[in-house]
C-alpha positions as CSV (number, residue, x, y, z in Angstrom):
1,M,207.3,183.5,39.6
2,L,205.1,181.9,42.5
3,R,202.1,182.4,40.1
4,F,203.5,180.4,37.3
5,V,204.6,177.4,39.6
6,F,201.3,177.6,40.7
7,F,199.6,177.7,37.5
8,I,201.7,174.6,36.3
9,I,200.5,172.7,39.3
10,L,197.1,173.8,38.8
11,S,197.2,172.3,35.3
12,S,198.9,169.3,35.8
13,L,196.1,168.5,38.6
14,S,193.3,169.4,35.9
15,L,195.1,166.9,33.5
16,M,195.3,164.4,35.9
17,S,191.4,164.4,36.7
18,Y,190.5,164.8,33.1
19,A,192.5,161.7,32.7
20,E,190.6,159.8,35.2
21,T,187.5,160.9,33.9
22,Q,187.9,159.7,30.2
23,A,185.3,157.0,29.1
24,V,186.1,154.0,28.3
25,N,185.5,152.7,25.0
26,I,183.3,149.9,24.7
27,Y,185.0,146.4,24.4
28,S,185.5,144.9,20.9
29,Q,184.6,141.5,19.9
30,E,188.2,140.5,20.0
31,Q,188.7,141.8,23.5
32,L,185.5,140.5,25.1
33,I,187.0,136.7,23.5
34,D,190.6,137.4,24.8
35,M,189.0,138.5,28.2
36,I,186.5,135.5,28.4
37,R,189.6,133.1,27.4
38,D,192.0,134.4,30.4
39,K,188.9,135.1,32.7
40,S,189.6,138.4,33.3
41,Y,186.2,140.1,31.9
42,L,184.9,140.8,35.5
43,T,188.2,142.5,36.7
44,Q,187.9,144.4,33.7
45,V,184.4,145.5,34.1
46,K,185.6,146.7,37.9
47,G,188.9,148.1,36.7
48,D,186.8,150.4,34.5
49,D,184.4,151.4,37.4
50,C,181.7,150.2,36.4
51,Q,181.4,152.8,33.4
52,L,180.0,150.5,30.4
53,V,177.2,148.7,32.6
54,Q,174.3,150.6,30.6
55,D,176.2,149.7,27.2
56,I,176.8,146.1,28.0
57,E,173.1,145.7,29.1
58,A,171.8,147.1,26.1
59,R,174.0,145.1,23.9
60,A,173.3,142.0,26.0
61,E,169.1,142.7,26.7
62,V,168.4,144.7,23.4
63,L,170.9,143.8,20.7
64,K,171.2,140.7,22.0
65,Q,174.8,140.0,20.7
66,P,175.8,136.6,22.5
67,L,179.4,137.6,23.7
68,Y,177.7,140.5,25.5
69,Q,174.9,138.2,26.9
70,Y,177.7,136.2,28.4
71,L,179.3,139.1,29.9
72,W,176.4,140.8,31.2
73,A,175.1,137.3,32.6
74,E,178.4,136.9,34.8
75,M,178.0,140.2,35.8
76,L,174.5,139.1,37.2
77,N,175.6,136.0,38.4
78,Y,178.2,137.3,40.8
79,G,176.9,141.0,41.3
80,I,179.6,142.9,39.7
81,C,178.5,146.6,39.1
82,V,174.6,145.4,39.3
83,S,172.5,143.4,42.4
84,A,173.3,139.9,41.9
85,N,170.5,137.9,39.9
86,P,171.8,134.3,38.9
87,P,168.3,133.0,37.3
88,R,168.5,135.8,34.8
89,G,172.5,135.5,34.1
90,I,171.9,131.6,33.7
91,S,168.8,132.5,31.7
92,L,171.1,134.9,29.3
93,L,174.0,132.5,29.1
94,R,171.3,129.5,27.8
95,D,170.2,132.4,25.0
96,A,173.8,132.6,24.0
97,A,174.4,129.2,23.9
98,E,171.1,129.1,21.8
99,Q,172.4,131.7,19.3
100,G,175.7,129.0,18.8
101,S,178.4,130.7,21.3
102,A,180.8,128.2,22.3
103,E,182.0,130.2,24.9
104,A,178.4,130.3,26.5
105,M,177.9,126.7,26.1
106,V,181.3,126.1,28.1
107,R,180.2,128.1,30.9
108,I,176.8,126.5,31.3
109,A,178.8,123.3,31.2
110,E,181.0,124.4,33.9
111,Y,178.2,125.2,36.3
112,Y,176.6,122.0,35.8
113,H,179.7,120.0,36.4
114,D,180.3,122.0,39.3
115,G,176.8,122.4,40.6
116,K,176.9,125.7,40.8
117,F,173.6,128.0,40.6
118,V,172.2,124.9,39.4
119,I,171.8,121.2,40.5
120,Q,174.9,119.4,39.4
121,D,174.3,117.2,36.2
122,K,177.5,116.3,34.4
123,E,175.6,114.6,31.5
124,R,173.8,117.8,30.6
125,A,177.4,119.5,30.8
126,V,178.1,117.0,28.2
127,Q,175.6,117.9,26.3
128,Y,176.0,121.5,26.2
129,T,179.7,120.9,25.7
130,L,179.4,118.3,22.4
131,P,178.2,121.1,19.9
132,A,180.9,123.6,21.2
133,A,183.7,121.0,20.7
134,A,182.3,119.8,17.4
135,S,182.5,123.6,16.2
136,G,186.4,123.7,16.7
137,D,186.4,125.4,20.2
138,L,189.3,124.2,22.0
139,P,187.9,125.2,25.7
140,A,184.9,122.9,24.9
141,R,186.9,120.0,23.6
142,M,189.4,120.1,26.6
143,M,186.1,120.1,28.8
144,L,184.3,117.3,26.7
145,V,187.5,115.0,27.1
146,R,187.4,116.0,30.7
147,L,183.9,115.0,31.1
148,F,184.5,111.8,29.3
149,G,187.6,110.7,31.5
150,E,185.4,111.2,34.2
151,G,182.9,108.5,33.0
152,Y,180.1,110.7,31.7
153,G,178.6,110.7,28.4
154,S,178.1,108.1,26.2
155,P,181.6,105.7,25.5
156,R,180.7,105.6,21.6
157,D,181.6,109.4,21.6
158,Y,184.9,108.9,23.4
159,E,187.0,108.1,20.0
160,M,185.4,111.8,18.6
161,G,186.4,113.5,21.7
162,Y,189.9,111.9,21.7
163,H,190.4,112.5,17.9
164,W,189.1,116.2,18.4
165,L,191.8,117.4,21.1
166,Y,194.4,115.3,19.9
167,N,194.7,116.7,16.5
168,D,194.0,120.3,18.0
169,V,196.6,122.9,18.0
170,F,197.7,124.6,20.9
171,S,199.3,128.1,21.2
172,D,201.0,127.6,24.8
173,E,202.9,124.5,26.3
174,A,200.8,124.5,29.3
175,T,197.4,124.0,27.4
176,K,199.3,121.5,25.3
177,Q,200.4,119.6,28.5
178,Q,197.0,119.4,30.2
179,A,195.3,118.4,27.2
180,L,197.7,115.7,27.2
181,K,197.0,114.7,30.9
182,L,193.3,114.8,30.0
183,L,193.9,112.4,27.0
184,M,196.0,110.0,29.2
185,V,192.7,109.7,31.4
186,L,190.3,109.0,28.6
187,E,192.6,106.7,27.1
188,A,192.4,104.3,29.9
189,K,188.3,103.9,29.0
190,M,189.0,103.1,25.4
191,P,190.2,100.1,23.7
192,A,193.6,100.3,22.2
193,S,192.3,99.9,18.6
194,A,190.0,103.4,19.2
195,V,192.7,105.3,20.5
196,D,195.0,104.5,17.4
197,R,192.2,105.4,15.4
198,A,191.3,108.3,17.4
199,K,195.5,109.8,17.0
200,Q,194.8,109.6,13.0
201,E,194.5,112.8,11.5
202,H,191.4,112.0,9.9
203,L,189.2,109.8,11.7
204,R,187.8,106.9,9.9
205,S,184.6,104.8,10.1
206,R,185.1,101.3,12.2
C-alpha cells in the first residue's frame, strides 16, 4: 500500500514537471494584435519564461514579419529576455512602419510624442500617425486627434481627423468616452462650420 501511494505521488510530480516544461506555441497574428492593443505583449513574453525569444527574433529579423518586428523591437527597447538595444529596436519599428504596420506607426508616434528613446518631436509624431489613421486604425485616429488638439499638425487636416474619429465605431464605452473628450478639445480649435461638416457621415469638400 505504501509503495502504491509513493508511486501515485511520484507520478503526480512527474506530470506537474512535464506540464511546466511544455513548449509554448508561437503567437498567431491575431494574438499579437490583441496583445499589442491591450499592451500585454511584454508581460506575455516574460510570462512564457522567454521560451520564444529565438522564434520571435527569427520572424522579425529573417522573415521580417511586421508584427514580430514590433514585438522584437519592444523587447530590445526595454531589455525583455534580451540585452536592451533601443537603437536596433527603433530601427525595427521603422521597418515595420514602412511595411504598412499601423501598430508600429502609432508606437513610433508615441515615442516622438513623449520624447522616449528619441528627441521629442510632435510634428514627426503627426507624420507617423496620419497614414495609420487614414488606413482606419482606431488607436492612430485617437493619437492623431490628440496631437491636433495639442496644436500640432496642419489645421487644414483637423476637419479630416475629426471626421475619422467622430464616425468611427467603438467596441467599449471607455474608449468612446475618451474619443469624445479628444474631439471636444479639437472642436475648440475649429470653426463651427468645419465641425458640422466633419460630423457628417460622408466628408464633403468645402
